[in-house]
C-alpha positions in Angstrom: 0.0 0.0 0.0 2.8 2.4 0.8 4.4 1.8 -2.6 1.1 2.6 -4.3 0.9 6.0 -2.4 4.4 6.8 -3.6 3.6 6.1 -7.2 0.3 8.1 -7.1 2.2 11.0 -5.4 5.0 10.8 -8.0 2.4 10.8 -10.8 0.6 13.8 -9.3 3.8 15.8 -8.8 5.0 15.0 -12.4 1.6 16.0 -13.8 1.5 19.3 -11.9 5.1 20.1 -12.9 4.3 19.4 -16.6 1.1 21.5 -16.4 3.0 24.4 -14.9 5.8 24.1 -17.5 3.1 24.1 -20.3 1.5 27.3 -18.7 4.9 29.1 -18.6 5.5 28.1 -22.2 2.1 29.5 -23.3 2.7 32.7 -21.5 6.1 33.1 -23.1 4.7 32.3 -26.6 2.1 35.0 -26.1 4.7 37.6 -25.1 3.6 37.9 -21.5 7.2 38.2 -20.3 8.2 40.6 -23.1 8.5 44.3 -22.7 6.0 46.7 -24.3 6.3 49.7 -26.6 3.9 52.6 -26.2 2.8 55.0 -28.9 0.5 58.1 -28.7 -1.6 59.0 -31.8 -3.0 62.5 -32.2 -6.3 62.5 -34.0 -9.0 65.0 -35.1 -11.8 62.5 -34.3 -12.0 59.3 -32.3 -15.1 58.1 -34.0 -14.9 54.4 -34.4 -11.9 54.0 -32.2 -12.2 52.1 -28.9 -9.8 50.1 -26.7 -8.9 46.9 -28.4 -8.9 48.2 -32.0 -6.0 46.5 -33.8 -3.0 48.3 -35.2 -2.0 46.4 -38.4 1.1 46.4 -40.5 0.8 44.6 -43.9 -2.4 43.0 -42.8 -0.9 41.6 -39.6 -2.0 42.9 -36.1 1.1 44.2 -34.4 -0.5 46.1 -31.5 -3.8 47.4 -30.2 -5.4 50.6 -28.8 -5.3 50.6 -25.0 -7.0 53.9 -24.1 -8.4 57.2 -25.4 -8.1 60.6 -23.8 -7.8 64.3 -24.2 -4.6 66.3 -23.9 -4.4 69.7 -22.2 -5.5 71.6 -25.3 -8.6 69.4 -25.9 -7.0 67.3 -28.6 -7.7 63.6 -28.9 -4.9 61.2 -27.8 -5.1 57.5 -28.7 -2.7 55.3 -26.8 -1.5 52.1 -28.5 0.6 49.3 -27.1 2.9 46.9 -29.0 5.2 44.1 -28.0 8.9 45.2 -28.3 9.5 42.7 -31.1 6.8 44.4 -33.2 8.1 47.9 -32.6 10.7 47.5 -35.3 8.1 48.2 -37.9 7.3 51.6 -36.6 9.6 54.2 -38.2 9.9 58.0 -38.0 8.5 58.2 -41.6 5.5 55.8 -40.9 2.0 56.9 -41.6 -0.9 55.9 -39.4 -4.4 55.7 -41.0 -7.7 54.9 -39.3 -9.7 52.6 -41.6 -13.4 52.4 -40.9 -15.0 50.0 -43.4 -18.7 49.8 -44.0 -18.7 46.2 -42.8 -16.4 45.1 -40.0 -14.5 46.8 -37.3 -12.2 49.7 -37.4 -8.4 49.3 -37.6 -5.4 51.5 -37.6 -3.1 50.8 -40.6 0.6 51.4 -40.4 2.6 52.1 -43.6 6.4 52.3 -43.4 7.8 53.1 -46.9 11.5 53.0 -45.7 12.3 50.2 -43.2 15.8 51.6 -43.0 14.6 54.8 -41.4 15.2 55.5 -37.7 12.9 53.7 -35.3 10.3 55.6 -33.3 11.3 56.2 -29.7 9.0 54.8 -26.9 6.1 57.1 -26.0 6.4 59.2 -29.1 3.4 61.0 -30.6 2.4 60.6 -34.3 -0.5 62.0 -36.3 -3.4 59.7 -37.1 -5.0 60.2 -40.5 -8.5 59.2 -41.4 -9.3 57.4 -44.7 -12.5 58.3 -46.5 -14.6 55.6 -48.2 
């Protein structure tokens, strides 16, 4: 009987260890332990923008809007957050455009014509353009 308790305890401990290891792997794969990059977008209108709106580069989501607010002069500030590994696509010559399609949700499109341009510093502010359909 004592040998059976040892085997059950060993199996339980090994199962818990593997489950914890799998959880840490999943968190690492999703970028939980990675640093973040913040960007402020100045806009004329926040119509269609809400927290969670994706920021896309070449059709791939690289970040998302975290909050909206007003600056001291009453202008709209949209705060977006990116994983550090995705911040390399944001350059000083990048353009940010708010796309609001007739069907589907809004998204912020990033276009970087010159990927050799200097990278944007953390917490920088860029102008958000609006596309007309």
